[in-house]
N, C-alpha and C positions, 0 to 999 in steps of 0.2 A: 803377458801378452793377452789381449782381449780376444774373445771369439768373434765379436762383431766390431766394425769400425764405422764411426759416424764422421760426417764432414758437412760443411756448409754453414756452420755457425759464424757469427760475426757481430759487428756493431751496425745498428740500423736506427733510423729515426722513427719516432712514433708515426704510425700510419703506413710504414713501409712493409716490405715483404722479404722473406728468406725462404730458401728451399733446403731442407736438410736431407742428407742421403745416408743410407745404412747399407753396408755390404759385408761380406765375409769371404775370406780366401779358402777356408776349409769346410764350409758348410753350404749346402744348397738351400737358400732361403725359401724357395718355392714350397718346400715341404713343411714349413713351420708357420704358425701364427706369429705375427710380429706386432710389437707395440712400441710406442714412443712414450717415455716418461720424462718428467722434468723435476728438478729440485732447485729451488731458490734458497739463498742464504737465510737461515733461521726458520725455514718452512719444511714441512714434510714432503716426501716424494709424492708427486701427483701423476697419475696415469692420464695421458693426454688423448691418445688415439690408438686404435689397433685395427689390424686387417687379418681376416681369417685365412687359413690355408685351404679350407674346404671350398669356398666360393667367392673369395675376395670381398666378402661382406665387411663392413666397417662399423666402428663405434667411435664416438667422440665424447669427451668430457663436456659438460654444459658450458664451461668457461671458454671453450674454443670452437664450439659448434657454429658453423656458418662462416668461420674465418680460416680454419685449417682443413687441409685435405690430405689424407693418406692414400698412397697408391703403391703398386708394386710392379716391377718389370722383371719377369722371370728370365727373359733372354739375357739381361744384364746382371742378374742376381742382385737386384737393388730394391730397396724400399725407400720411398720418399715421404717427406712431410712438407707440404707446401703451406707456408704460414703467411697469411695476408692480414692487413689491418692490425699490425702489431702495436702493442701498447707496452708501457714500462712494466706492467704486471706480468708480462710474458717473459721477462728477463730471468734466465735460469740456465743451468746446465741440462742439456737434453741428452737422453740416453735412448738407444734402441735396444730391444730385448727380444729374444726368441723363445717361444714355447714349443718345445720339440715333441710334445706328447698329445697336444689337443688340436683338433682341426678347426675348432671355433675359438675365436679370441675372446679375451675378457679384459675388462678394465678394473675389476675388483679383486681378482685372485692373483696378486703379484707373485706369490710363491710358485706359481705355475711356470714362470719365466726362468729358464735355467742358463741361457746364454746372454751375456750383456756386453755392451761396448764400453769404451772409456769415457764417453761423453763429449759433447761439443758445446761451447759457451755461446749463448745468445744474449746480447745486451741491446735493449731498446731504450734510446734516449728520448726524453720528453721535449 
């Protein structure tokens, strides 16, 4: 059983949008910095975006900047990843992860993330 649970993946045409959601039943996400990662077949895991616990500041990988938006809703214990202008290169399994120790999120120190979800598949057709 994963600590975090992702949802919202699916099949979408190129240029379309999806919104991924991340939640947890036994953790309060408000206290953690949260990141979204993705892994495509044959490729290394890529950090996509993160949002800090301290001040909700955000970071984005260059590959998604301007197209993806990360946000968090403390009342619902949710973190979202709004993905617009999707293209086939965005196809991957997307994971959310929580850093329980750091108030500022990072896209480079993957080992800081200690809670993970099981992933949700995103497939973008051309």
